[in-house]
N, CA, C and O atoms as CSV, one atom per row, in Angstrom:
chain,resi,resn,atom,element,x,y,z
A,1,MET,N,N,111.200,123.429,120.769
A,1,MET,CA,C,110.546,123.940,119.697
A,1,MET,C,C,110.729,122.914,118.610
A,1,MET,O,O,111.856,122.429,118.515
A,2,LEU,N,N,109.792,122.508,117.773
A,2,LEU,CA,C,109.819,121.627,116.700
A,2,LEU,C,C,110.665,122.281,115.524
A,2,LEU,O,O,110.364,123.376,115.049
A,3,GLU,N,N,111.752,121.522,115.089
A,3,GLU,CA,C,112.459,121.994,113.982
A,3,GLU,C,C,111.708,121.591,112.766
A,3,GLU,O,O,111.356,120.434,112.535
A,4,LEU,N,N,111.460,122.733,111.919
A,4,LEU,CA,C,110.742,122.528,110.595
A,4,LEU,C,C,111.696,122.565,109.689
A,4,LEU,O,O,112.208,123.637,109.368
A,5,ARG,N,N,112.086,121.329,109.121
A,5,ARG,CA,C,113.155,121.098,108.080
A,5,ARG,C,C,112.578,121.611,106.825
A,5,ARG,O,O,111.358,121.615,106.663
A,6,PRO,N,N,113.478,122.088,105.839
A,6,PRO,CA,C,112.887,122.622,104.599
A,6,PRO,C,C,112.751,121.569,103.528
A,6,PRO,O,O,112.235,121.971,102.485
A,7,ASN,N,N,113.117,120.279,103.578
A,7,ASN,CA,C,113.086,119.366,102.503
A,7,ASN,C,C,112.736,117.912,102.885
A,7,ASN,O,O,112.813,117.551,104.059
A,8,CYS,N,N,112.385,117.148,101.983
A,8,CYS,CA,C,112.196,115.789,102.260
A,8,CYS,C,C,113.465,115.145,102.217
A,8,CYS,O,O,114.164,115.340,101.223
A,9,GLU,N,N,113.896,114.377,103.175
A,9,GLU,CA,C,115.325,113.782,103.351
A,9,GLU,C,C,115.525,112.627,102.360
A,9,GLU,O,O,116.654,112.167,102.190
A,10,CYS,N,N,114.379,112.108,101.653
A,10,CYS,CA,C,114.557,110.949,100.733
A,10,CYS,C,C,114.728,111.586,99.356
A,10,CYS,O,O,115.761,111.361,98.724
A,11,CYS,N,N,113.823,112.323,98.888
A,11,CYS,CA,C,113.903,112.913,97.497
A,11,CYS,C,C,114.309,114.323,97.275
A,11,CYS,O,O,114.539,114.764,96.149
A,12,ASP,N,N,114.398,115.067,98.425
A,12,ASP,CA,C,114.858,116.391,98.463
A,12,ASP,C,C,113.762,117.461,97.941
A,12,ASP,O,O,114.043,118.615,97.617
A,13,LYS,N,N,112.417,116.868,97.911
A,13,LYS,CA,C,111.350,117.915,97.596
A,13,LYS,C,C,111.346,119.143,98.668
A,13,LYS,O,O,111.608,118.942,99.854
A,14,ASP,N,N,111.075,120.233,98.232
A,14,ASP,CA,C,110.897,121.337,99.169
A,14,ASP,C,C,109.564,121.235,99.919
A,14,ASP,O,O,108.474,121.078,99.369
A,15,LEU,N,N,109.790,121.349,101.333
A,15,LEU,CA,C,108.695,121.192,102.191
A,15,LEU,C,C,108.630,122.578,103.008
A,15,LEU,O,O,109.230,122.663,104.080
A,16,PRO,N,N,108.003,123.504,102.570
A,16,PRO,CA,C,107.865,124.787,103.415
A,16,PRO,C,C,107.071,124.655,104.617
A,16,PRO,O,O,106.404,123.642,104.830
A,17,PRO,N,N,107.117,125.678,105.443
A,17,PRO,CA,C,106.558,125.420,106.737
A,17,PRO,C,C,105.114,125.230,106.638
A,17,PRO,O,O,104.565,124.766,107.638
A,18,GLU,N,N,104.386,125.507,105.604
A,18,GLU,CA,C,102.831,125.330,105.582
A,18,GLU,C,C,102.535,124.018,104.691
A,18,GLU,O,O,101.370,123.772,104.376
A,19,ALA,N,N,103.509,123.240,104.316
A,19,ALA,CA,C,103.315,122.228,103.514
A,19,ALA,C,C,102.487,121.057,104.274
A,19,ALA,O,O,102.919,120.469,105.265
A,20,PRO,N,N,101.238,120.807,103.665
A,20,PRO,CA,C,100.331,119.834,104.364
A,20,PRO,C,C,100.801,118.429,104.097
A,20,PRO,O,O,100.193,117.523,104.668
A,21,ASP,N,N,101.908,118.104,103.219
A,21,ASP,CA,C,102.271,116.729,102.898
A,21,ASP,C,C,103.508,116.505,103.629
A,21,ASP,O,O,104.138,115.492,103.325
A,22,ALA,N,N,103.975,117.270,104.544
A,22,ALA,CA,C,105.325,116.884,105.340
A,22,ALA,C,C,104.965,115.929,106.545
A,22,ALA,O,O,104.014,116.041,107.318
A,23,ARG,N,N,105.943,114.969,106.521
A,23,ARG,CA,C,105.737,113.887,107.660
A,23,ARG,C,C,107.046,113.980,108.459
A,23,ARG,O,O,108.092,114.229,107.860
A,24,ILE,N,N,107.029,113.794,109.761
A,24,ILE,CA,C,108.116,113.718,110.688
A,24,ILE,C,C,108.048,112.571,111.516
A,24,ILE,O,O,106.981,111.972,111.643
A,25,CYS,N,N,109.147,112.183,112.129
A,25,CYS,CA,C,109.146,111.176,113.116
A,25,CYS,C,C,109.589,112.010,114.534
A,25,CYS,O,O,109.900,113.200,114.505
A,26,SER,N,N,109.572,111.358,115.531
A,26,SER,CA,C,109.912,112.013,116.901
A,26,SER,C,C,111.354,112.564,117.090
A,26,SER,O,O,111.690,113.139,118.126
A,27,PHE,N,N,112.155,112.369,116.079
A,27,PHE,CA,C,113.380,112.879,116.023
A,27,PHE,C,C,113.535,114.031,114.959
A,27,PHE,O,O,114.607,114.576,114.696
A,28,GLU,N,N,112.402,114.307,114.421
A,28,GLU,CA,C,112.368,115.510,113.523
A,28,GLU,C,C,112.849,115.321,112.196
A,28,GLU,O,O,113.040,116.248,111.409
A,29,CYS,N,N,113.060,114.012,111.930
A,29,CYS,CA,C,113.498,113.585,110.526
A,29,CYS,C,C,112.232,113.935,109.642
A,29,CYS,O,O,111.092,113.724,110.053
A,30,THR,N,N,112.478,114.433,108.518
A,30,THR,CA,C,111.298,114.969,107.635
A,30,THR,C,C,111.225,114.295,106.249
A,30,THR,O,O,112.237,114.017,105.606
A,31,PHE,N,N,110.099,114.073,105.868
A,31,PHE,CA,C,109.786,113.407,104.605
A,31,PHE,C,C,108.490,114.004,103.914
A,31,PHE,O,O,107.618,114.604,104.543
A,32,CYS,N,N,108.465,113.783,102.613
A,32,CYS,CA,C,107.146,114.113,101.959
A,32,CYS,C,C,106.293,112.875,102.007
A,32,CYS,O,O,106.813,111.759,101.981
A,33,ALA,N,N,104.906,113.063,102.081
A,33,ALA,CA,C,103.960,112.067,102.207
A,33,ALA,C,C,104.134,111.080,101.180
A,33,ALA,O,O,103.796,109.926,101.444
A,34,SER,N,N,104.647,111.374,99.956
A,34,SER,CA,C,104.706,110.285,98.980
A,34,SER,C,C,105.785,109.319,99.365
A,34,SER,O,O,105.661,108.096,99.296
A,35,CYS,N,N,106.905,109.989,99.795
A,35,CYS,CA,C,108.057,108.990,100.172
A,35,CYS,C,C,107.789,108.356,101.349
A,35,CYS,O,O,108.229,107.217,101.503
A,36,ALA,N,N,107.051,108.959,102.343
A,36,ALA,CA,C,106.837,108.266,103.688
A,36,ALA,C,C,105.982,107.170,103.500
A,36,ALA,O,O,106.151,106.176,104.206
A,37,SER,N,N,104.972,107.200,102.546
A,37,SER,CA,C,104.064,106.142,102.334
A,37,SER,C,C,104.523,105.095,101.322
A,37,SER,O,O,104.388,103.903,101.599
A,38,GLU,N,N,105.007,105.443,100.277
A,38,GLU,CA,C,105.505,104.536,99.101
A,38,GLU,C,C,106.826,103.994,99.255
A,38,GLU,O,O,107.058,102.821,98.962
A,39,VAL,N,N,107.724,104.790,99.706
A,39,VAL,CA,C,109.023,104.233,99.865
A,39,VAL,C,C,109.536,103.677,101.241
A,39,VAL,O,O,110.371,102.781,101.366
A,40,LEU,N,N,108.850,104.411,102.338
A,40,LEU,CA,C,109.397,104.160,103.647
A,40,LEU,C,C,108.282,103.445,104.473
A,40,LEU,O,O,108.498,103.074,105.627
A,41,HIS,N,N,107.176,103.276,103.895
A,41,HIS,CA,C,106.084,102.516,104.602
A,41,HIS,C,C,105.871,102.981,105.979
A,41,HIS,O,O,105.779,102.198,106.924
A,42,GLU,N,N,105.789,104.297,106.092
A,42,GLU,CA,C,105.467,105.047,107.410
A,42,GLU,C,C,106.377,104.969,108.540
A,42,GLU,O,O,106.086,105.328,109.681
A,43,ARG,N,N,107.706,104.388,108.103
A,43,ARG,CA,C,108.688,104.181,109.222
A,43,ARG,C,C,109.964,105.159,108.800
A,43,ARG,O,O,110.331,105.259,107.629
A,44,CYS,N,N,110.523,105.788,109.779
A,44,CYS,CA,C,111.754,106.598,109.533
A,44,CYS,C,C,112.888,105.674,109.285
A,44,CYS,O,O,113.160,104.835,110.144
A,45,PRO,N,N,113.622,105.758,108.109
A,45,PRO,CA,C,114.733,104.927,107.975
A,45,PRO,C,C,116.115,105.279,108.898
A,45,PRO,O,O,117.124,104.576,108.957
A,46,ASN,N,N,115.907,106.419,109.520
A,46,ASN,CA,C,116.866,106.844,110.258
A,46,ASN,C,C,116.939,106.232,111.871
A,46,ASN,O,O,117.914,105.742,112.441
A,47,CYS,N,N,115.653,106.427,112.346
A,47,CYS,CA,C,115.518,105.846,113.670
A,47,CYS,C,C,114.500,104.666,113.870
A,47,CYS,O,O,114.545,103.993,114.899
A,48,GLY,N,N,113.595,104.423,112.893
A,48,GLY,CA,C,112.778,103.369,112.883
A,48,GLY,C,C,111.352,103.845,113.495
A,48,GLY,O,O,110.405,103.088,113.704
A,49,GLY,N,N,111.374,105.111,113.721
A,49,GLY,CA,C,109.955,105.696,114.332
A,49,GLY,C,C,108.972,105.910,113.361
A,49,GLY,O,O,109.210,105.965,112.155
A,50,GLU,N,N,107.769,106.042,113.921
A,50,GLU,CA,C,106.679,106.303,113.079
A,50,GLU,C,C,106.695,107.706,112.450
A,50,GLU,O,O,107.101,108.679,113.085
A,51,LEU,N,N,106.204,107.796,111.072
A,51,LEU,CA,C,106.117,109.173,110.464
A,51,LEU,C,C,104.754,109.462,110.454
A,51,LEU,O,O,103.898,108.692,110.018
A,52,VAL,N,N,104.499,110.784,111.024
A,52,VAL,CA,C,103.201,111.287,111.119
A,52,VAL,C,C,103.220,112.584,110.458
A,52,VAL,O,O,104.299,113.030,110.068
A,53,ARG,N,N,101.950,113.351,110.261
A,53,ARG,CA,C,101.914,114.600,109.564
A,53,ARG,C,C,102.503,115.651,110.564
A,53,ARG,O,O,102.237,115.737,111.762
A,54,ARG,N,N,103.326,116.405,109.860
A,54,ARG,CA,C,103.948,117.654,110.523
A,54,ARG,C,C,102.836,118.805,110.855
A,54,ARG,O,O,102.063,119.211,109.988
A,55,PRO,N,N,102.834,119.235,112.050
A,55,PRO,CA,C,101.964,120.384,112.415
A,55,PRO,C,C,102.384,121.568,111.511
A,55,PRO,O,O,103.523,121.642,111.051
A,56,ILE,N,N,101.447,122.471,111.277
A,56,ILE,CA,C,101.754,123.812,110.500
A,56,ILE,C,C,101.752,124.745,111.516
A,56,ILE,O,O,100.771,124.901,112.244
A,57,ARG,N,N,102.923,125.473,111.641
A,57,ARG,CA,C,103.095,126.589,112.618
A,57,ARG,C,C,102.541,127.673,112.031
A,57,ARG,O,O,102.818,127.940,110.862
A,58,PRO,N,N,101.616,128.499,112.822
A,58,PRO,CA,C,100.849,129.774,112.497
A,58,PRO,C,C,101.945,130.775,111.909
A,58,PRO,O,O,103.067,130.861,112.410
A,59,ALA,N,N,101.588,131.426,110.955
A,59,ALA,CA,C,102.402,132.426,110.320
A,59,ALA,C,C,103.159,133.467,111.314
A,59,ALA,O,O,104.346,133.789,111.262
A,60,ALA,N,N,102.176,133.907,112.226
A,60,ALA,CA,C,102.879,134.908,113.135
A,60,ALA,C,C,103.805,134.353,114.038
A,60,ALA,O,O,104.682,135.068,114.522
A,61,GLU,N,N,103.699,133.029,114.348
A,61,GLU,CA,C,104.841,132.302,115.115
A,61,GLU,C,C,106.017,132.132,114.286
A,61,GLU,O,O,107.141,132.227,114.778
A,62,LEU,N,N,105.826,131.885,113.052
A,62,LEU,CA,C,107.143,131.774,112.170
A,62,LEU,C,C,107.973,132.937,112.253
A,62,LEU,O,O,109.187,132.878,112.058
A,63,LEU,N,N,107.286,134.123,112.570
A,63,LEU,CA,C,108.228,135.459,112.724
A,63,LEU,C,C,109.089,135.260,113.866
A,63,LEU,O,O,110.231,135.711,113.780
A,64,LEU,N,N,108.766,134.710,114.837
A,64,LEU,CA,C,109.452,134.603,116.162
A,64,LEU,C,C,110.165,133.284,116.316
A,64,LEU,O,O,111.138,133.180,117.063
A,65,HIS,N,N,109.671,132.240,115.590
A,65,HIS,CA,C,110.233,131.033,115.494
A,65,HIS,C,C,110.331,130.445,114.176
A,65,HIS,O,O,109.600,129.524,113.812
A,66,PRO,N,N,111.310,131.018,113.394
A,66,PRO,CA,C,111.343,130.567,111.768
A,66,PRO,C,C,111.722,128.983,111.699
A,66,PRO,O,O,112.259,128.292,112.564
A,67,ALA,N,N,111.307,128.655,110.499
A,67,ALA,CA,C,111.618,127.340,109.986
A,67,ALA,C,C,113.136,127.341,109.841
A,67,ALA,O,O,113.801,128.376,109.811
A,68,SER,N,N,113.686,125.984,109.744
A,68,SER,CA,C,115.146,125.810,109.568
A,68,SER,C,C,115.264,126.035,107.962
A,68,SER,O,O,114.348,125.894,107.152
A,69,THR,N,N,116.490,126.385,107.714
A,69,THR,CA,C,116.954,126.445,106.223
A,69,THR,C,C,118.039,125.523,105.884
A,69,THR,O,O,118.605,125.563,104.792
A,70,THR,N,N,118.364,124.600,106.916
A,70,THR,CA,C,119.376,123.573,106.736
A,70,THR,C,C,118.855,122.447,105.992
A,70,THR,O,O,117.975,121.837,106.598
A,71,ARG,N,N,119.135,122.029,104.918
A,71,ARG,CA,C,118.658,120.819,104.213
A,71,ARG,C,C,119.326,119.589,104.684
A,71,ARG,O,O,120.545,119.625,104.855
A,72,HIS,N,N,118.612,118.420,104.931
A,72,HIS,CA,C,119.049,117.209,105.347
A,72,HIS,C,C,118.944,116.191,104.354
A,72,HIS,O,O,118.146,116.287,103.421
A,73,LYS,N,N,119.743,115.180,104.515
A,73,LYS,CA,C,119.780,114.009,103.670
A,73,LYS,C,C,119.652,112.781,104.435
A,73,LYS,O,O,120.526,112.621,105.288
A,74,SER,N,N,118.797,111.905,104.334
A,74,SER,CA,C,118.574,110.637,105.269
A,74,SER,C,C,119.838,109.751,104.927
A,74,SER,O,O,120.436,109.770,103.851
A,75,THR,N,N,120.117,109.036,105.939
A,75,THR,CA,C,121.214,107.814,105.844
A,75,THR,C,C,120.580,106.595,105.100
A,75,THR,O,O,121.252,105.734,104.532
A,76,LEU,N,N,119.316,106.610,105.158
A,76,LEU,CA,C,118.436,105.536,104.516
A,76,LEU,C,C,119.061,104.254,104.876
A,76,LEU,O,O,119.561,103.580,103.975
A,77,ARG,N,N,119.088,103.843,106.092
A,77,ARG,CA,C,119.743,102.639,106.427
A,77,ARG,C,C,118.984,101.309,106.049
A,77,ARG,O,O,119.489,100.216,106.307
């Protein structure tokens, strides 16, 4: 199950499960679209992977499989 992290790991912007501007890598590192394009140039600073649009989990599924509430901060290597 994909972990829906609640914040941008670069600027700490809130990214709720329905956020259309959330970007993730294959390790589920999460960034806002602005940081992904302008700061990170579509590459994850943690693993070097591609950042792509995070899918939106349907509301009914969020009841069974809720989004994470643990905030993360990138190591920005």
